N, C-alpha and C positions, 0 to 999 in steps of 0.2 A: 513269828508266829506268820506262815503264808497260808491266806485264805481268799474268799471270792466275794466280792460285793455284791449281796442281794437286792440291798435298795438303797435308796438316799434321800434323805428327807430333811429339808432347811438346816442343810450344812451339815451331817450328820449323815457317817453310810456304817452301813450295818453289814459288818464281816462275817461268813462261815467260816470257821476251821474244823475241816474234819476231826472226830474224835474229842472237839472240847467246845463246841459248841458258837451260838450268833455274840459278835462282839460289836458295842457304840464306838464309834472311832470318829475322831476329827481329823482332817486332811493336814498337813503340816502346810505353812505357808509357800515352801518351795515349787509348789506347784501351780498356786497361783502365780509364782513369779515367771514360772516358765508358758503361762498359760494352758497348763494339764488341767483337764477336768477328769475328778475320777468319772466312769460309768457303771452300770449294774454290768456285773461279767467280768471285771478287773479283777486279776490275779495280783495279789497286792503282799506286802509286807507290813506287817503291824509290829510297834511297842506295846505289852500289857502295860495299861496304868492299874487295875485294879481288876484279878481274878474274879474275887467274890463280886465286884458290880458288872463285871465281863465289861470292861470298858480299855481304851485304847487311842493308839494313835498312826494313823496312816500316812507310814515313813515312804514306802516303794511303791509303783506300779509298774509290772511288768510289760514286754513288749506283747502289743496286741497281735494276735491271727489276723481278725478282722474287727471292722468298727462300724456299726450302723448309725444312720444318724434318727429317721424316724422310724421306728422311735428308739432312741439312744441307748446304743447297748455294745457289748463288746468280749470276743472270743465265741463265737456262735457257731456251733458242729450243723447245724440245720434248722428249719424252720418246718413248723405244724401249723399250716392256714387251715382253720373251721371254717365252713359253708354249711349254711340248713339245705337240707332239699327242701321245704317247707317251713314258713311262718318264722322268719320272713324270709321270700324266695329268695332264690340266690342272685347275687348283681354279679353276674360274668366278666361286664366290664372291670369291676373292683378286682376280682380275681387274677384275671389275666395282666391288672396292669403288676400287682401284688407279685407274679410271676416274674414279670421284666426286671423291677426290684432287686428282687433274691438273682435273680441270674447275674444282673447287673457285678452283685457282691462276690458269685460266684458259693452262694450257697442254696446246699439242696433242701428242696423242697418236699415235703409230704403234703398232698391236699386230703383236707377229712370231712367227706358227707354226713354231718349230723342227724338225726332226726329223720334216720330211715324205716322208723316204724308209722312214718306218715307218706311212706311213699312205696311205691307198685315196683314192681321188679322190672318194666320197662322201663320208667325212667331211670332207674341207678344204671340200667347197660347201657342205655345213652348217654348219662354224665363218664361214665368208664369209659367209653367211645369218645368222646368228644377230646378228653384228657391223657388218654393211653400213650400217644406221642407227644405228650408235653413236655419228656421230661422228668416228670415228675412221677411219683409212687401215687396212687389214687387209692384210699381206703373209705369204707363205711362204717360207722356207729349209730346206737340208738344212746346215749346218756342218761336217756332216763331210765332204761331199764340193763343198762352196761350190758350189752349187745358193744364187741367190737375192742373194748377197754384193755383184753390183754393182749392183743396183736398193739394197741400202742403202747404199753408199757415196755412191749421188744423192741418198738424201734425206739423209747426214748433210752434204754440204757446204756448208761456208760458215755453219754452224750451231753451235751449242751444243747438245751433248744430253745427255741424263740418261739412261743404259741401267739397267734394272731388271727384275727377275721372282726367282723363287725360284730356290732352291740347285737344280744340276743338269741348267737348262735349255739349257745352250748360252751362256751368255751369254760366259764367256771363251774358249770356241771362236770365237763371233762375233768378239770382239775381237782374235785371232788370226788370222782370215781377214784384218778390214781393220787391224789397226798394221802398218805396217813396220819398227816402232821397238820397240815393247815386245810381250814373248810374256808371256803371264801362265799363272800354274800354272792348268794343266786339272784340274780333277774329275773322279774315275770318279763313274757312279753304283751306290750297292750293290747288287749285285744280291742281297741278301736285303730289301731294306725301300724298293726303292726312290725312294729320294732321295738329292739331292745331298748331295755336303759343301761346308759353308762355306772357296770358296777366294780370296774377295775380304774383307777383315778392313776394311777402312777405305773410305769413299769418294773417289775418284782422277779428275783431271782427266788426260785422254792427246790429247796433240797429233798429231793423224791427218794433217792437211795446211793449205794457209793459209787461217786465220781457221774451220776446224774441228776442235771439239773433240770427244771422248766421254768422258762420266763412267761408271767403273763404280762398282756400288755395292753394296755386302755383300746378299746373297741373305735375302730376306723371306719369312717363313711366315703372318705374321699383319698383319691393317692394321684400324684402329678406326675408325668415322666419328665425327669432331669437329666441333663449331662450325655444324652442322645440326640446322635444327630442321624435324621430321619430314613438317610441310605445306608445305617448300622442296625435298625428297627429290627429288619429282616433275619439278623444275626440271634435276635431275643427268642426267635420259636425255631426251638430243637426240631419240630416237626417238617421244618423247611429243608434242612441237609440236605439228606438222600438227592436233591433237587438240585441241589443250589447252582453245580460247574456243568446244567445240563440244557439251561435255557440258552434259546439261539444267540439275544446278546448278553455278553460279559456286562457284569454292573446290574444286569435287571433286578428292576425291585418290585416283580412281580404283582403289578398293579394292574398296567393297562398293556405293557408289551406283549407284542405278539407273540408264541411260540414259545410261550413260559411253560415249563414242566410243574413250575406250583400250579399256577392256576389250572394244569391239566389232572394235575393228582387231587384237586380240588372234584371235579366233575367226577373223577372217578371214584370220590368216597375217600378215598386213603386218608386225606387231610381234611379236619374239623371244619364246617362253613363255619361254626361260633366264633371255633379262634381266628380264621381268616378274616371274617367281617370285622372282628377289635383290632386286628391289623391294619387292615387297611382303614380304620377308625381315627386310629393310632397316629399314623403314618400322615395323614391328612391334617392331623392334630400337630403335628412336629413341623409340618410345613408352614402353616401358619403363621406358627410363635417364630418363624424366621423373616417374619414380614412384619415386625415388631421391632 
């Protein structure tokens, strides 16, 4: 039987087979010998040991479309990254790092700003403007009231989507609105520090509907840019692309060079200052890494 690995805990892999349900499986030693570790999201073949007890052995891992390292996952079609508009305040440095990480993997991103019931129209318009040319789709929701959930359900249908974001932004609440079969523990935001408690402790794939899966991941508070040369960083900012070959100097890094069309677009309000400032910060960060 062929299915998808939904989660892996303590050497057991839980494989969902459409129409048959969830099986608890162990991986054969051949995978250890080949140094292959089954990942959440892997499409696999299993041998059934007991249909009554829903147990089996994992015997084959199909070729992966892609593979993420943090979190460890395979065969992802898109990412849904959730940040709150308020409580906690959005960490744009973190969001922009995440977008670069997904761009490296060529995984499309949907940015979802949650808790819009706490935001003004002007704040939402500014968020939309900052990310309208980032290559991502920007949506808004209020999981507490169910506003915007229908749109998310449409975007998820027929795809495997990784859901990510810091703790306390409403990932579990969003999942509870979408999933009819599994209600996740919902963490309250600490009134004292306005940060979320970690309620998801491992990556887990959740069956939402036919050919539709949502991967819940632990909340993250930091991301590091890896395997990027500072000269290549500009290619991970899609809003720079229209100006890439129009600067005065070939190989312009859009930092200090005169005659830079990206900086001109910034001055004209065509490029988000929030995004550009992070580009400069990340560029310097990568430059410093090379000194060690």
